[in-house]
N, C-alpha and C positions, 0 to 999 in steps of 0.2 A: 617473373619477378623474384629475387633472392631472398631468403628468410635468414637472419643472423641468428644463431643461437642467444638467447637471453637469459641471464643469470637470474634465479627467480629471486633472491634476497635483493640484487638493484632492482629489479621491476616493482616489489613492493616498496622499497625505499622511495624509487621514483612516484608510486602511487601516493605515499605519504605527502610528500613535498607537493603534490598536485593536487589534494584535497581542497585547498580553499576554493580553487576552480570549478571542482564538480557540481558544486550546486548549480552553475550557470548551464549545465551540458544536460538539462533534463528531459529534452525533447528534440525530436527532428526537425520541427520546424524552426525553433531557434538555432539550429545547426546551419539548415540550408540558408537562413538570413546572414547570418553572422560569418560564415567561415567560407571564404572565396574559393573558386575551384582550384586556382593554383596553391592555395594553402593546404588541400585537400591533398592535391598530388605529391604536396612535400611530406606533408606526416606520413603518408601509407606507401609513397612510391609506386603508386597503381595509376592508370589512364583513368582519365573522368572525362572522356570524350564522348558518353553517351547518358542519358537518363539513367540505366539500367546500373552504370557504372556507379555513378553518383549515390543510388542509392544502395549498392552492394557497399560502398564506404560508409555510408552513414550508418548501415547495419552493424558493420564491424566496429566503428568507434562506439556505439552504443553497447553492444556485447562487452568490448571492453570497459566500458564506464560500469556496466552493472557488476563485471567482476572484481574492479576497484574499490567499488560501494561495499559489496560483501566481503571482501578480504578486509576492508577496515572498521567493518562493523562491532561495535563493542556490546554485547548481549547484557552487560552489566552497567552501560551508562544510562543516565536517567535522562530524558527530557525535563526542561525547565519547568517547575510549577508555579503557580500564582496565587495572588489572595483573592477573596471574594470581591474586592473593591476593585479589581483589575478586570474582571468580566466584560466583555463586552456587550452592551444593551441598546438596540436587541442582538442576539446573535446573528447574523446574515444567513439567508437561505442560499444554498449552491448547489446546483445542479445544470444540467444541460439543456433543461426543459423548464417551462414558468413553474412556480409554487403550485399554481391551480393546478397542474398536470402531476402533482406528486402522488403515485400510487396510495390508494387506501387498503390496507388490509385488515380485513374482517378478524377480529380477538376470536370471537367463536370459531372454534375449529382449528385453529391455527397451530401448526406443529414446524419446528425446525426439523427439515429433513438431512439424511448423514449418509455419507458416500465414501467408497474408496478405501484406503488402508484405516479401516476404524473397527474394531472389535466388536461393539456394541453398536448396531445402525436403528436401534430404537428410535422414533421421533422424539422430541421435545418440546412440551408445551411453556408457555412463557411463565407459568406458575411454576413448573420445575427448576427453571433457570434463576427465579427470583429467589428459590429456598436455597441455592448454591451461596458460598461465601461471597461478599460482595466487596468492591471497593470505589473509593471515588475519586477524581481527579480533576485539579482545575489546570488546562494545558493550552497552550497556542496550538490552532488549527492555521497551516500556511497554504495557501494556494500556490498552484502554480502560474496563476497569472498575476501574481506578486503581491496580493492582500494578505491580510491575516487578521484573526481573531481568538480571543481567548473565552473559553467555555468551561462549563462544570458539567464532567460526564460521570454517571456509575453504571456500575453493573459487574459482571463476572469476568475474572483474568482469563483469557482466551487458554491461557497453559492449564488451567483448573479444570477446564471443562474439557479440554483434549485428553487430558489424564484420566478424567471420570468416563470417558466412552471409549478408553484402550485405542486412543490413536496411536500408529506410529509415528514417534518423535525422531525418527531416524529418517521420515520420507524429507523429500525436498521441499514440497509446495501445499499451502494450504488454498483451496479456492473457495470462492463466495458466489452464489448466484441470488442476484434480488429479484423484488418482484415488478422491478420494469425489466427493461432489457439489458441493464448494466450488469457486468459481472467484473471479478477481480481475483487479484492472486497476490500472496505474501510469500517469501522465503520464511522457511522452519523457524529458524534463528528468530526473525522480527513476530512470528506470531506467537513465539514462546517468551518473548521481553517480557517484563513484570508489569510494564505500563500498557501492553496491548491488552485491551478487553471487550468485551460484548455489551455494549453501553445498552443498557434497557430503561434508564431515565435523563434527563437533562434538567438542572437545577434543581434537584432532589425530587422532580414529579416525572410521572410516566411520559417516556421519550413520544415527543409530538409529533405529528405525519411528516411536517417539513424538514425534522432534524432525522428522521429514519424510521418510524414506528413500523415493525415491530421490535427491529434492533438495530443497532449502528455499530460495525467494528470501528473502535477507536485506537488508532495507532498514532501516538503522536511523534513518534521518530520517522514518520513517513510524511511525504508533500499529501495535500487534501483528498488529491483522487485516488489516493491506495486506502481511503477511508470509507468502503461501501456502506451503504443505506438499505433498508428495507430487506434485510437479509432472510431468505427462504430456505437455504441449503447451503451444507459445508462439506467440501471435499477434500481428504488428504490424499496427496498422488506423488509420485516420482516422475511423472509425465508433465511437461511445461505446460500450464493452461492458458498463459496469456491474460490477456484483460480487455477491458472495452477502449481504454485510450492507448494503452502499450501497444494492441494489435494496429493502431492507426497511426504509430510511429514515437508515442512517448517514451521516455527511458523507463524501463521495467522497474528496477530497484527504488528509485527514487526516495533513497533516504535522506536525511537531514544533518 
């Protein structure tokens, strides 16, 4: 396959022109169902005669999609906010298991573990986190399955926390492990966005189990599966950490 050099400015313009379509390219399954093999061949110039070749092309498209979304991301552009009257009641439970199976984390003895490129890795209690400056937001949660809901979340700006513990802000990723087998990662720019918070409350009350106790990472600039719940540890790293759904083929950046 012959690769033609691409002018970077032209590529960025192409990415901007294609932005309305990016929302529709969020996961591999969608691509598999929506893009025929002939179209993939035309798009990539590669043979798609084997399943491995198809997977390779889909991976290339997903990586390109990640790059485009990252290049277009504006760290100062805020997600839409709403009024109390707009809140969805009840706010839906969302997970890959039934609500009765949501992990119950014991408040007594709980500490948030820290790892990676962080100067002070001393674990944090919920009381310590609650003592940091808090912010509240009423924002929309958008699920990759097509539904959305508006909720009120309160907590610590993730930027504030990362600064407090001496995280390397030049690192590429912030990775979260949860009390179940879920895990998730954000690009650093999204982690530092002013609306990205460590949510400790919902509707001005302590975060209930179904919404992620002891804490949820609320990222209104991302699709719902990029908002992990029941957080047990935070790691800052330059090594790509993947994610529960991303490692199964979902688009990693998944911005809105």
